[in-house]
C-alpha positions, 0 to 999 in steps of 0.5 A: 614515557607518554603512549599516544597507542595504548590500545590494540584494533584487532579483526580477521581479514579473509582472502579466497584464492583459485576459485574457477568453473570447471568444464560443466560450468559449475563453480569450484571453491578455491582456497580461504586464507583467514589471517588476524591483524593487530594494530596498534591504536587509541580508543577514545569511549563517545559519553556525549552522544555525538554522531558522525555521518556515513558516506551515505549522509546518514548519522550515525550515534557512534561507540568509540573513535578509533586513532590509527597511523593509517587505515589498511586496504583491508578494513571496510566499513561494516567489518566487524573488529576488536578493542582491547585495552592489553589482553582484554576485548573492551568492545567488539563491533562495527566499523561504520566509517573509515577514514584517512586523513594526511598524518593519521586514519580514523574509524568510528566503530 
């Protein structure tokens, strides 16, 4: 059997809730909930030094091109992600640019 998603993409999703101002106007922090999100993906290494233009038109040399079934709303540019093969982390990097296609999502790190 051929597996098209042999890697895992892992990142931390942080949601802050309940912050408010007290009667004096000072900010009171709410609760912060941190969740680890793990998605099946395929990670192709960029061994040729290819570049991708980000949304600002700047060229970046990327380390991996990562294919996902979809890109969650919580996965944003500049977030730190880990790529795993089995249980071993093969890369920790920052998302350069996510891009949603009709049938799959792609990010560059």
